[in-house]
VEXMI-418126 format. One record per residue (C-alpha): residue number from 1; residue in three letters; x, z, y. Coordinates in steps of 0.05 Angstrom, whole numbers, plus 32768, in hexadecimal, padded with zeros to 4 digits. Example, Ala and Ser with C-alpha at 12.3 -4.5 7.8 and 13.67 -1.06 7.14 Angstrom:
2
+-----+------+------+------+------+
: pos : code :    u :    w :    v :
+-----+------+------+------+------+
:   1 :  ala : 80F6 : 809C : 7FA6 :
:   2 :  ser : 8111 : 808F : 7FEB :
+-----+------+------+------+------+
END
This chain:
295
+-----+------+------+------+------+
: pos : code :    u :    w :    v :
+-----+------+------+------+------+
:   1 :  met : 8B47 : 79E7 : 8D8D :
:   2 :  glu : 8B1D : 7A19 : 8DB8 :
:   3 :  val : 8B33 : 7A39 : 8DF6 :
:   4 :  thr : 8B17 : 7A7C : 8E08 :
:   5 :  arg : 8B1C : 7AB0 : 8E3D :
:   6 :  ser : 8AF6 : 7AEC : 8E23 :
:   7 :  phe : 8AF8 : 7B12 : 8DE2 :
:   8 :  pro : 8ACD : 7AFB : 8DAA :
:   9 :  gly : 8A8E : 7B29 : 8D9C :
:  10 :  thr : 8A98 : 7B23 : 8D51 :
:  11 :  arg : 8AC9 : 7AFC : 8D21 :
:  12 :  asp : 8A96 : 7ACC : 8D0F :
:  13 :  cys : 8AC0 : 7A95 : 8D38 :
:  14 :  tyr : 8AF3 : 7A98 : 8D08 :
:  15 :  gln : 8B01 : 7A81 : 8CC3 :
:  16 :  gly : 8B26 : 7AA6 : 8C8D :
:  17 :  thr : 8B6C : 7ACC : 8CA3 :
:  18 :  val : 8B74 : 7AD0 : 8CE9 :
:  19 :  gly : 8BBC : 7ACB : 8D04 :
:  20 :  leu : 8BCA : 7AE1 : 8D4B :
:  21 :  leu : 8C08 : 7ACC : 8D75 :
:  22 :  pro : 8C08 : 7AF1 : 8DBB :
:  23 :  thr : 8C30 : 7AD2 : 8DEF :
:  24 :  leu : 8C3D : 7AD5 : 8E3E :
:  25 :  gly : 8C38 : 7A85 : 8E38 :
:  26 :  phe : 8C69 : 7A4C : 8E55 :
:  27 :  phe : 8C70 : 7A35 : 8E0F :
:  28 :  his : 8CB7 : 7A1C : 8DF2 :
:  29 :  glu : 8CCA : 7A0D : 8DAD :
:  30 :  gly : 8CD4 : 7A59 : 8D98 :
:  31 :  his : 8C88 : 7A5F : 8DA3 :
:  32 :  leu : 8C7D : 7A1F : 8D7E :
:  33 :  lys : 8CA4 : 7A33 : 8D44 :
:  34 :  leu : 8C7F : 7A75 : 8D40 :
:  35 :  met : 8C3E : 7A50 : 8D43 :
:  36 :  asp : 8C50 : 7A26 : 8D09 :
:  37 :  leu : 8C64 : 7A64 : 8CDF :
:  38 :  leu : 8C2A : 7A88 : 8CED :
:  39 :  arg : 8C00 : 7A4E : 8CDC :
:  40 :  glu : 8C1D : 7A53 : 8C92 :
:  41 :  lys : 8BFC : 7A99 : 8C91 :
:  42 :  cys : 8BB9 : 7A98 : 8CAE :
:  43 :  asp : 8B7A : 7A66 : 8CAB :
:  44 :  thr : 8B6B : 7A71 : 8CF6 :
:  45 :  leu : 8BA7 : 7A70 : 8D25 :
:  46 :  val : 8B98 : 7A93 : 8D6B :
:  47 :  val : 8BC7 : 7A8A : 8DA3 :
:  48 :  ser : 8BC0 : 7ABD : 8DD8 :
:  49 :  leu : 8BD5 : 7AAB : 8E21 :
:  50 :  phe : 8BDF : 7AE5 : 8E4E :
:  51 :  val : 8C13 : 7AF5 : 8E85 :
:  52 :  asn : 8C0B : 7B41 : 8E80 :
:  53 :  pro : 8C16 : 7B61 : 8EBF :
:  54 :  thr : 8C20 : 7BA9 : 8EA4 :
:  55 :  gln : 8C61 : 7B90 : 8E7E :
:  56 :  phe : 8C87 : 7B7A : 8EBB :
:  57 :  thr : 8CB2 : 7BB0 : 8EDA :
:  58 :  ser : 8CBB : 7B85 : 8F1C :
:  59 :  thr : 8C81 : 7B66 : 8F3F :
:  60 :  ala : 8CB9 : 7B28 : 8F51 :
:  61 :  asp : 8CC4 : 7B21 : 8F09 :
:  62 :  phe : 8C79 : 7B1A : 8EF6 :
:  63 :  asp : 8C6A : 7AEA : 8F34 :
:  64 :  ala : 8CA8 : 7AC2 : 8F1C :
:  65 :  tyr : 8C92 : 7ABA : 8ED8 :
:  66 :  pro : 8C88 : 7A6E : 8EC9 :
:  67 :  arg : 8C3B : 7A5F : 8EBC :
:  68 :  asp : 8C1A : 7A1D : 8EA5 :
:  69 :  glu : 8BDD : 7A2C : 8E84 :
:  70 :  glu : 8BC7 : 79DF : 8E74 :
:  71 :  arg : 8C0E : 79CF : 8E59 :
:  72 :  asp : 8C0C : 7A07 : 8E2D :
:  73 :  thr : 8BC3 : 79FA : 8E13 :
:  74 :  gln : 8BD9 : 79B3 : 8E00 :
:  75 :  leu : 8C17 : 79C9 : 8DDD :
:  76 :  ala : 8BF0 : 79FA : 8DB4 :
:  77 :  his : 8BBE : 79CA : 8DA3 :
:  78 :  asp : 8BEE : 7996 : 8D8E :
:  79 :  gln : 8C10 : 79D5 : 8D61 :
:  80 :  gly : 8BCF : 79DF : 8D3F :
:  81 :  ala : 8BB4 : 7A1C : 8D61 :
:  82 :  asp : 8B69 : 7A27 : 8D54 :
:  83 :  ile : 8B59 : 7A57 : 8D91 :
:  84 :  val : 8B7F : 7A60 : 8DCF :
:  85 :  phe : 8B6D : 7AA1 : 8DEE :
:  86 :  ala : 8B7D : 7A9F : 8E3A :
:  87 :  pro : 8B58 : 7AD8 : 8E58 :
:  88 :  pro : 8B53 : 7AEA : 8EA2 :
:  89 :  leu : 8B71 : 7B2D : 8EBA :
:  90 :  glu : 8B2E : 7B51 : 8EBA :
:  91 :  glu : 8B22 : 7B42 : 8E72 :
:  92 :  leu : 8B5A : 7B6C : 8E60 :
:  93 :  tyr : 8B61 : 7B9E : 8E97 :
:  94 :  gln : 8B19 : 7BAE : 8EAF :
:  95 :  gly : 8B18 : 7BDA : 8EE9 :
:  96 :  val : 8B44 : 7C1B : 8EEE :
:  97 :  ser : 8B66 : 7C1D : 8EA4 :
:  98 :  val : 8B6D : 7C67 : 8E8F :
:  99 :  thr : 8B8B : 7C53 : 8E48 :
: 100 :  thr : 8BCF : 7C41 : 8E35 :
: 101 :  val : 8BF5 : 7C3E : 8DF5 :
: 102 :  glu : 8C38 : 7C5B : 8DF9 :
: 103 :  val : 8C65 : 7C56 : 8DBF :
: 104 :  thr : 8CA1 : 7C8A : 8DBC :
: 105 :  gly : 8CE4 : 7C88 : 8D93 :
: 106 :  val : 8CF1 : 7C45 : 8D8F :
: 107 :  thr : 8CE8 : 7C35 : 8DDB :
: 108 :  asp : 8D1F : 7C69 : 8DF0 :
: 109 :  glu : 8D59 : 7C3B : 8DF6 :
: 110 :  met : 8D6C : 7BF2 : 8E11 :
: 111 :  glu : 8D2E : 7BD1 : 8E2B :
: 112 :  gly : 8D08 : 7C15 : 8E2E :
: 113 :  arg : 8D41 : 7C33 : 8E5A :
: 114 :  his : 8D46 : 7BFA : 8E84 :
: 115 :  arg : 8CFF : 7BE2 : 8E90 :
: 116 :  pro : 8CD6 : 7C23 : 8E92 :
: 117 :  gly : 8C8B : 7C18 : 8E86 :
: 118 :  his : 8C9B : 7BD3 : 8E66 :
: 119 :  phe : 8C8B : 7BE8 : 8E1E :
: 120 :  val : 8C4C : 7C10 : 8E35 :
: 121 :  gly : 8C30 : 7BCC : 8E52 :
: 122 :  val : 8C47 : 7BA5 : 8E13 :
: 123 :  ala : 8C25 : 7BD6 : 8DDF :
: 124 :  thr : 8BE7 : 7BE1 : 8E0E :
: 125 :  val : 8BD7 : 7B95 : 8E15 :
: 126 :  val : 8BE9 : 7B89 : 8DCD :
: 127 :  ala : 8BB9 : 7BBE : 8DB3 :
: 128 :  lys : 8B82 : 7BA0 : 8DDC :
: 129 :  leu : 8B8F : 7B59 : 8DC4 :
: 130 :  phe : 8B90 : 7B79 : 8D7A :
: 131 :  ala : 8B4D : 7BA0 : 8D86 :
: 132 :  gly : 8B2B : 7B66 : 8DAA :
: 133 :  leu : 8B43 : 7B2C : 8D7D :
: 134 :  lys : 8B45 : 7B50 : 8D3C :
: 135 :  pro : 8B81 : 7B28 : 8D1B :
: 136 :  asp : 8B95 : 7B32 : 8CD6 :
: 137 :  val : 8BDF : 7B1F : 8CE2 :
: 138 :  ala : 8C06 : 7B1B : 8D20 :
: 139 :  met : 8C47 : 7AFD : 8D30 :
: 140 :  phe : 8C7F : 7B0C : 8D5C :
: 141 :  gly : 8CC6 : 7AF3 : 8D67 :
: 142 :  arg : 8D09 : 7B11 : 8D58 :
: 143 :  lys : 8D25 : 7B01 : 8D9F :
: 144 :  asp : 8CFA : 7B3C : 8DB5 :
: 145 :  ala : 8D19 : 7B6D : 8D7D :
: 146 :  gln : 8D01 : 7BAF : 8D9F :
: 147 :  gln : 8CBD : 7B98 : 8DB1 :
: 148 :  leu : 8CB7 : 7B7F : 8D62 :
: 149 :  ala : 8CCE : 7BCF : 8D54 :
: 150 :  val : 8C9A : 7BE7 : 8D83 :
: 151 :  leu : 8C5E : 7BBF : 8D69 :
: 152 :  arg : 8C70 : 7BCD : 8D27 :
: 153 :  ala : 8C6F : 7C1A : 8D31 :
: 154 :  met : 8C2D : 7C10 : 8D5B :
: 155 :  val : 8C06 : 7BEC : 8D22 :
: 156 :  asn : 8C23 : 7C24 : 8CEF :
: 157 :  asp : 8C0F : 7C5B : 8D14 :
: 158 :  leu : 8BCB : 7C46 : 8D31 :
: 159 :  arg : 8BBE : 7C2C : 8CE8 :
: 160 :  phe : 8BAC : 7BE3 : 8D05 :
: 161 :  pro : 8B96 : 7BBC : 8CCD :
: 162 :  ile : 8BC5 : 7B82 : 8CDA :
: 163 :  glu : 8C07 : 7B68 : 8CBE :
: 164 :  ile : 8C41 : 7B5F : 8CED :
: 165 :  val : 8C6A : 7B20 : 8CE2 :
: 166 :  glu : 8CA8 : 7B0D : 8D02 :
: 167 :  gly : 8CC8 : 7AC9 : 8D12 :
: 168 :  pro : 8D0F : 7AB1 : 8D22 :
: 169 :  ile : 8D2F : 7AA9 : 8D66 :
: 170 :  val : 8D33 : 7A62 : 8D7D :
: 171 :  arg : 8D6E : 7A47 : 8D9E :
: 172 :  glu : 8D83 : 7A0C : 8DC9 :
: 173 :  pro : 8DC0 : 79E2 : 8D9F :
: 174 :  asp : 8DF1 : 7A08 : 8DC7 :
: 175 :  gly : 8DD8 : 7A4F : 8DB1 :
: 176 :  leu : 8DAF : 7A62 : 8DF0 :
: 177 :  ala : 8D74 : 7A8C : 8DD8 :
: 178 :  leu : 8D30 : 7A67 : 8DEF :
: 179 :  ser : 8D08 : 7A93 : 8E25 :
: 180 :  ser : 8CD9 : 7A7B : 8E52 :
: 181 :  arg : 8D00 : 7A99 : 8E89 :
: 182 :  asn : 8D32 : 7A61 : 8E7A :
: 183 :  ala : 8D0D : 7A34 : 8EA5 :
: 184 :  arg : 8D22 : 7A5E : 8EE1 :
: 185 :  leu : 8D6E : 7A54 : 8ED3 :
: 186 :  thr : 8D99 : 7A2A : 8EFE :
: 187 :  glu : 8DC4 : 79FA : 8ED8 :
: 188 :  leu : 8E02 : 7A27 : 8EEE :
: 189 :  asp : 8DDC : 7A64 : 8EDC :
: 190 :  arg : 8DC7 : 7A44 : 8E93 :
: 191 :  glu : 8E12 : 7A3A : 8E85 :
: 192 :  leu : 8E26 : 7A84 : 8E92 :
: 193 :  ser : 8DEB : 7A9A : 8E69 :
: 194 :  leu : 8E0C : 7A81 : 8E2C :
: 195 :  ala : 8E37 : 7AB9 : 8E2F :
: 196 :  met : 8E04 : 7AE5 : 8E11 :
: 197 :  ser : 8DFB : 7AC0 : 8DCC :
: 198 :  arg : 8E47 : 7AAE : 8DC8 :
: 199 :  gly : 8E57 : 7AF5 : 8DC7 :
: 200 :  leu : 8E22 : 7B04 : 8D9A :
: 201 :  phe : 8E3A : 7ACD : 8D66 :
: 202 :  gln : 8E84 : 7AE5 : 8D6C :
: 203 :  ala : 8E6C : 7B2E : 8D5B :
: 204 :  ser : 8E43 : 7B0E : 8D1D :
: 205 :  glu : 8E80 : 7AEC : 8D07 :
: 206 :  gln : 8EA6 : 7B28 : 8D0C :
: 207 :  val : 8E6C : 7B4C : 8CE0 :
: 208 :  asp : 8E76 : 7B0F : 8CAE :
: 209 :  ala : 8EBE : 7B20 : 8CA9 :
: 210 :  gly : 8EB2 : 7B6B : 8C9C :
: 211 :  glu : 8EAF : 7B8E : 8CDB :
: 212 :  arg : 8E7F : 7BC9 : 8CDF :
: 213 :  ser : 8E90 : 7BF1 : 8D1F :
: 214 :  ala : 8E5C : 7BF3 : 8D53 :
: 215 :  asp : 8E92 : 7BFB : 8D85 :
: 216 :  arg : 8EB6 : 7BBA : 8D72 :
: 217 :  leu : 8E76 : 7B96 : 8D6C :
: 218 :  glu : 8E5A : 7BA9 : 8DAE :
: 219 :  gly : 8EA0 : 7B9E : 8DD0 :
: 220 :  thr : 8EA5 : 7B53 : 8DB6 :
: 221 :  ala : 8E5F : 7B48 : 8DD5 :
: 222 :  leu : 8E6C : 7B6C : 8E14 :
: 223 :  arg : 8EAC : 7B46 : 8E23 :
: 224 :  ser : 8E88 : 7B04 : 8E1B :
: 225 :  val : 8E53 : 7B18 : 8E54 :
: 226 :  arg : 8E81 : 7B42 : 8E83 :
: 227 :  gly : 8E73 : 7B11 : 8EB7 :
: 228 :  leu : 8E2B : 7B1C : 8EB8 :
: 229 :  asp : 8E00 : 7B51 : 8ED0 :
: 230 :  val : 8DF9 : 7B76 : 8E90 :
: 231 :  asp : 8DC3 : 7BA8 : 8E82 :
: 232 :  tyr : 8DE0 : 7BBD : 8E3A :
: 233 :  val : 8E02 : 7BA5 : 8DFE :
: 234 :  lys : 8DEC : 7BD2 : 8DC4 :
: 235 :  leu : 8DEB : 7BD0 : 8D77 :
: 236 :  ala : 8DAE : 7BF4 : 8D65 :
: 237 :  ser : 8D81 : 7C04 : 8D1E :
: 238 :  gln : 8D4C : 7BD1 : 8D16 :
: 239 :  ala : 8D1D : 7C07 : 8D02 :
: 240 :  thr : 8D2B : 7C3A : 8D36 :
: 241 :  met : 8D47 : 7C14 : 8D6E :
: 242 :  lys : 8D7A : 7C4F : 8D76 :
: 243 :  pro : 8DC4 : 7C3E : 8D81 :
: 244 :  ile : 8DEC : 7C44 : 8D3E :
: 245 :  ser : 8E3C : 7C4C : 8D38 :
: 246 :  val : 8E46 : 7C22 : 8CFB :
: 247 :  leu : 8E24 : 7BE6 : 8CDE :
: 248 :  asp : 8E07 : 7C02 : 8C9E :
: 249 :  gln : 8DBB : 7BF4 : 8CA2 :
: 250 :  ser : 8D8F : 7BBE : 8CBD :
: 251 :  ala : 8D9C : 7BB9 : 8D04 :
: 252 :  val : 8DA2 : 7B90 : 8D47 :
: 253 :  leu : 8DD4 : 7B7F : 8D7C :
: 254 :  ala : 8DAE : 7B79 : 8DB5 :
: 255 :  val : 8DC2 : 7B5D : 8DFD :
: 256 :  ala : 8DA3 : 7B60 : 8E3B :
: 257 :  ala : 8DBB : 7B3F : 8E7E :
: 258 :  thr : 8DA7 : 7B25 : 8EC3 :
: 259 :  val : 8DBD : 7ADC : 8ED6 :
: 260 :  gly : 8DAB : 7ABF : 8F12 :
: 261 :  gly : 8D72 : 7AF0 : 8F20 :
: 262 :  val : 8D55 : 7AE2 : 8EDA :
: 263 :  arg : 8D58 : 7B15 : 8EA7 :
: 264 :  leu : 8D66 : 7B01 : 8E60 :
: 265 :  ile : 8D6A : 7B24 : 8E1D :
: 266 :  asp : 8D8A : 7B0D : 8DDD :
: 267 :  asn : 8D9C : 7B2C : 8D98 :
: 268 :  val : 8DB9 : 7B1C : 8D50 :
: 269 :  ala : 8D98 : 7B44 : 8D1E :
: 270 :  phe : 8DBB : 7B5E : 8CE3 :
: 271 :  asp : 8D90 : 7B63 : 8CA4 :
: 272 :  tyr : 8DAE : 7B94 : 8C70 :
: 273 :  val : 8DA2 : 7B6B : 8C30 :
: 274 :  glu : 8DC3 : 7B8A : 8BED :
: 275 :  gly : 8DF3 : 7BB8 : 8C12 :
: 276 :  arg : 8E0A : 7B84 : 8C46 :
: 277 :  pro : 8DF4 : 7B72 : 8C89 :
: 278 :  thr : 8DE1 : 7B29 : 8C90 :
: 279 :  pro : 8DDF : 7B0E : 8CD7 :
: 280 :  asp : 8D9A : 7AE5 : 8CEE :
: 281 :  arg : 8DBA : 7ABA : 8D2B :
: 282 :  gly : 8D7A : 7A95 : 8D2F :
: 283 :  val : 8D64 : 7A4B : 8D28 :
: 284 :  leu : 8D8B : 7A1A : 8D52 :
: 285 :  leu : 8D62 : 79DD : 8D6C :
: 286 :  asp : 8D82 : 7999 : 8D5C :
: 287 :  glu : 8D76 : 7980 : 8DA7 :
: 288 :  pro : 8D65 : 79A5 : 8DE4 :
: 289 :  ser : 8D25 : 79C6 : 8DED :
: 290 :  arg : 8CF0 : 79B0 : 8E1D :
: 291 :  leu : 8D08 : 79E6 : 8E4A :
: 292 :  ser : 8D4C : 79C8 : 8E54 :
: 293 :  val : 8D2C : 7984 : 8E67 :
: 294 :  met : 8CFE : 799E : 8E99 :
: 295 :  pro : 8D06 : 7984 : 8EE0 :
+-----+------+------+------+------+
END
């Protein structure tokens, strides 16, 4: 496996179809699952490792984001990555940047409303990665459902010749969605965080039983997280990320809350198949993740 810190001048270093998994690092089983899925779709697997400052709306959050490049590089190697792209800041942001990428519409609600500027940072850095690394296919996880919609829109509108594929949410055995930020949770805060997935699962069971009202589904999830510092609980269209009042299309029930100073997001997607919404609750691990057993 090769570790590189600068964009290749050509694609001569690649073999065949190139797959890219953009990450902020501090890998967990969710990242490793995405690597496995992307490996099936490409000949050369590239994993980028860059904590992008422009997508953080808080300097404290950026500074606190967990980092361990040596650990991540070894995990990527063990998972079969061919190239780890770990650029310094100046490789992506040289001097004063005068160009940004702003995707409108799908960014209006939820994360876009509560984290102004976040999606400009995301779209801009991913566009840079696409232009510099020239992948054929790129993978993103469903946990960041709105980000996925934003990047699909960007790729379509800017005509990037790249296929966007999505991977499932990976969860601890008790349902907590994996996130690198989980490493910052205390034992008590981690227990409190389970209210997020618990409420989403309860709402998805209502959908299985025939419930379609956004108010009722959101109410179920909201009651579960009432003790947390909640930013939103929203049922939205997967395509537009606009709120919907009735579950009559592919949608996502999303929640964002802060627990012990750590902001977390989670969702259950409802894929509309043959006139019926089918919940995607993600993948449950058989045993606790590496994040849960860290000292």
